[in-house]
C-alpha positions in Angstrom: 0.0 0.0 0.0 1.3 3.5 -0.9 1.4 6.2 1.7 -1.4 8.7 1.1 -3.9 10.8 3.1 -5.6 8.7 5.8 -3.0 6.0 6.0 -1.3 5.0 9.2 2.5 4.9 8.7 5.0 3.1 10.9 8.5 4.5 10.4 11.8 3.5 12.0 13.9 6.6 12.4 17.1 8.1 13.7 17.4 11.8 14.5 20.7 13.7 14.4 21.7 17.3 14.1 23.3 18.6 10.9 26.7 17.5 12.1 25.5 13.9 12.6 25.5 14.1 16.4 22.8 11.6 17.5 19.8 13.2 19.2 17.4 10.3 19.3 17.9 6.7 18.2 14.2 5.9 17.6 14.1 2.7 19.6 10.3 2.9 19.3 9.0 3.5 15.8 7.1 6.6 14.9 3.5 5.8 14.0 1.4 8.6 12.6 -1.7 9.4 10.6 -0.6 10.7 7.2 -2.4 13.6 5.5 -1.8 17.0 7.1 -3.0 16.1 10.6 0.1 17.6 12.2 1.1 14.3 13.7 4.7 14.7 12.3 6.7 17.4 10.6 5.2 18.4 7.2 8.6 17.8 5.5 8.6 14.2 6.7 5.1 13.7 5.2 6.2 15.4 2.0 9.2 13.0 1.7 7.1 9.9 2.4 4.0 10.7 0.4 3.4 8.0 -2.2 6.1 5.7 -0.9 5.7 2.1 0.4 7.0 -0.2 3.1 10.7 -0.7 2.6 11.4 2.9 1.4 14.4 4.5 3.1 15.7 8.0 3.0 17.8 10.6 4.9 16.4 14.1 4.9 17.6 17.3 6.5 15.0 19.8 7.7 15.9 23.4 8.4 14.7 25.1 11.7 12.0 27.0 9.9 10.4 23.7 8.8 11.0 21.9 12.1 10.8 23.6 15.5 11.5 27.2 14.5 14.3 29.5 15.3 15.4 30.0 18.9 13.4 32.8 20.5 15.2 34.5 23.5 12.0 36.2 24.6 10.7 32.7 25.6 13.3 32.5 28.4 12.1 33.7 31.8 13.4 33.8 35.3 11.0 32.9 38.0 11.2 32.8 41.8 12.1 29.3 42.9 9.2 29.2 45.5 6.7 29.4 42.6 7.7 25.9 41.5 7.3 22.5 43.2 10.1 20.8 45.0 12.2 18.7 44.4 13.3 20.8 41.4 15.8 19.6 38.8 17.3 20.9 35.6 15.4 19.2 32.7 12.0 19.2 34.4 9.2 20.6 32.4 6.2 22.7 33.4 3.2 24.1 31.6 2.8 27.9 31.9 2.0 31.1 30.0 4.4 33.2 28.0 4.9 36.8 29.1 2.0 39.1 28.1 -0.2 36.2 26.9 -3.9 36.6 27.1 -4.2 33.2 28.9 -5.1 31.0 26.0 -1.9 29.4 24.8 -0.2 27.4 27.5 3.4 26.5 26.7 5.9 23.9 28.0 8.8 25.4 29.8 12.0 23.5 30.6 14.1 24.2 33.7 17.5 25.1 32.3 19.2 26.6 35.4 18.6 26.7 39.1 20.2 29.3 41.3 19.5 29.9 45.1 16.1 31.5 44.8 15.6 31.8 41.0 14.9 29.3 38.2 15.5 29.8 34.5 12.6 28.5 32.4 13.0 28.1 28.6 9.8 28.0 26.5 11.6 27.1 23.3 11.3 23.6 22.0 14.6 21.8 22.9 15.3 21.4 19.1 14.5 25.0 18.2 17.2 26.7 16.0 18.6 23.3 14.9 18.7 21.8 11.4 17.6 18.2 11.9 18.7 15.1 9.9 16.2 12.2 9.9 17.1 8.7 8.7 13.7 7.2 7.8 12.7 3.6 6.9 9.0 2.9 6.3 8.1 -0.4 8.1 4.3 -0.5 7.5 1.5 1.3 5.8 -2.2 0.5 6.5 -5.5 2.2 6.0 -6.6 4.3 8.9 -9.8 3.4 10.7 -12.8 5.7 10.6 -12.2 6.5 14.3 -8.6 7.4 13.7 -9.6 9.7 10.9 -12.3 11.3 13.0 -9.9 11.8 15.9 -7.0 12.8 13.6 -4.5 10.5 15.2 -3.5 6.9 15.5 -5.1 4.6 18.1 -3.7 1.4 19.6 0.0 0.3 19.8 2.3 3.3 19.7 -0.7 5.5 19.1 -3.0 7.6 21.4 -5.4 6.2 23.9 -8.5 8.0 25.0 -9.5 8.2 28.7 -13.0 8.8 29.9 -11.9 11.1 32.7 -12.5 14.8 32.2 -9.5 16.7 30.8 -7.9 19.1 33.3 -8.5 22.5 31.7 -6.1 24.0 34.3 -6.5 26.3 37.2 -6.9 30.0 36.9 -3.9 32.1 37.9 -0.2 31.7 37.1 0.4 28.2 38.5 2.8 25.7 36.9 1.7 22.1 36.5 4.3 19.4 36.2 4.6 17.8 32.8 6.4 14.5 31.9 9.7 14.9 30.2 9.8 13.3 26.7 
């Protein structure tokens, strides 16, 4: 089966920077719903469109087509007492960028801890980097009607729905912990 809109694609990958320094070895395959659902980078979809299982390629994606340029305005210093303990470099929290109207929460990563201050960076960890993906298509299948309706893959390596109400967040400028990926 050829990769096309509304197919589920399983891809083994290795991610490196432009100098071939390994970033992620892709021990788990990437499984995504193809067709502009923002489940992977558009340049990866563009490269794989029309291909079949067994296809391999290495592509380089520039920052503007990946995670954007590094934005120094997304770095902020917060009082340490506003964040939960224990606190470690690399932890991630959800918060609001400066001057935001409260609608677009972002993930901030702790990059430095001083005595009573913490540096939080709202940039994606790969912002500003050209990325090199080694891709091998392992499987292509038709998406289910439910996957198309939900715009993502279900089942193994996909997304699972829970019946619990989603946490829309508390009012105010609290930080909620967020698992590190």
